[in-house]
C-alpha positions as CSV (number, residue, x, y, z in Angstrom):
1,X,98.0,102.8,61.9
2,X,95.8,102.1,65.1
3,X,96.3,104.1,68.2
4,X,95.5,102.2,71.5
5,X,94.4,104.1,74.4
6,X,93.9,103.3,78.2
7,X,91.3,104.9,80.1
8,X,92.2,106.1,83.4
9,X,90.7,103.9,86.4
10,X,87.5,105.8,87.7
11,X,87.6,107.2,91.6
12,X,86.0,104.0,92.7
13,X,89.0,102.0,91.3
14,X,91.2,104.2,92.1
15,X,90.2,104.5,96.3
16,X,90.2,100.4,96.5
17,X,93.7,100.3,95.0
18,X,95.3,102.8,97.2
19,X,93.4,101.0,100.0
20,X,94.8,97.6,98.7
21,X,98.3,99.2,98.6
22,X,98.5,100.6,102.0
23,X,96.9,97.1,103.5
24,X,100.3,95.6,101.4
25,X,102.7,98.4,102.6
26,X,101.6,97.7,106.2
27,X,102.9,93.9,106.2
28,X,105.8,93.9,104.1
29,X,109.1,94.0,105.7
30,X,111.2,95.5,101.9
31,X,110.5,98.4,100.1
32,X,107.6,97.6,97.9
33,X,108.5,98.1,93.5
34,X,105.6,100.2,92.8
35,X,105.8,97.6,89.4
36,X,104.7,94.4,91.9
37,X,102.1,97.0,93.6
38,X,100.6,97.8,90.1
39,X,100.4,94.2,89.0
40,X,98.8,93.7,92.4
41,X,96.0,96.2,91.9
42,X,95.8,96.1,88.0
43,X,97.0,100.0,87.6
44,X,99.8,101.4,86.1
45,X,103.5,101.8,88.0
46,X,103.0,105.4,87.7
47,X,99.5,105.3,89.1
48,X,101.2,103.2,91.9
49,X,103.6,105.7,92.8
50,X,100.9,109.3,92.4
51,X,98.9,106.8,95.2
52,X,101.9,106.3,97.1
53,X,102.8,110.1,97.0
54,X,99.1,110.9,97.9
55,X,99.3,108.5,101.2
56,X,102.4,110.3,102.1
57,X,101.2,113.4,102.0
58,X,98.1,112.5,103.8
59,X,100.1,111.1,106.7
60,X,102.5,113.6,107.0
61,X,99.1,116.7,107.0
62,X,97.6,114.2,109.8
63,X,101.0,114.1,111.7
64,X,101.2,110.2,112.0
65,X,104.0,109.1,113.8
66,X,104.9,107.3,110.6
67,X,106.2,108.2,107.0
68,X,105.2,106.4,104.1
69,X,109.0,107.4,101.8
70,X,110.5,106.0,98.6
71,X,113.5,104.1,99.0
72,X,115.8,101.9,97.6
73,X,113.4,101.6,94.3
74,X,110.3,101.1,96.2
75,X,107.9,102.5,99.2
76,X,108.0,101.4,102.6
77,X,106.5,102.6,105.9
């Protein structure tokens, strides 16, 4: 039996994915499905959710004038 394992993305790849996700979220007018974002940045949907949660926490900690929230099955400002 062969077990296929996937290596987690590197820190650099995660940083680039986070930037790309942030850019897409800034221009979309509907909640962005994590599965679609995952395809765009070539990481697992679970990684996308984690990155979005990190971004949301940063925005909250910085007391920004906007929030990143999960709504209607996707992420939206």
